[in-house]
N, C-alpha and C positions, 0 to 999 in steps of 0.2 A: 725266352724273352724275344719279343719282336725287334727287328732291326730298323723298323720304320720310325722316323722322328717327325714331329709336327712343330712348326715354328709357333712360338707363343708371342702374341702381340703385346700382352700386358702381364705384369707380375701380379699374382693374387696377393692382396694385402693380408688375408687371413690364412696364408699357407703355413703349414707346420712341417718342417723338414727335419728328418732324423738320419743319423748314420749308424751303421753297425758293421761288425766283421763276423762273417759266417765261416765256420770250418767244415769242410767236406772232403770227399775223396779226391777232388782236384786241388786241394790246398785251401788257403785262406782267401776269401773274397770280400772286398770292401763294397758296401751297399749304401747308396745315398738315395733317400726316398722322400717325396712329398706325400705325407699320410692323409692329406685332405682330398686327394684325387686318386682314382683307380689307375693302375698301370703307369704311375709317374715315378719311375725309379731308374737308376743307372748303376751298373756294376762294373767292377774292375778287379783284376788280381791285386791282392793287397800290396805286393811288392811294387806294383806300378802306380798305386794311388799316391797323390801328393800329400806331404805332411802339412800340418797347420802353418808353419813358417813359410812354406812354399806357396800356400794359398794367399798369403798377405801380400 
């Protein structure tokens, strides 16, 4: 994954965002992705990801 980030001036009204947990050799990874755009995702180790109550 590229470490470059681009500032987004506006939020797309038709964006579809999904989250998942992937299990691999390095452990569990939390993935948050906008599936309407290429390469629009962020990952974090699952133990570092915020829980739903923490997001509120």
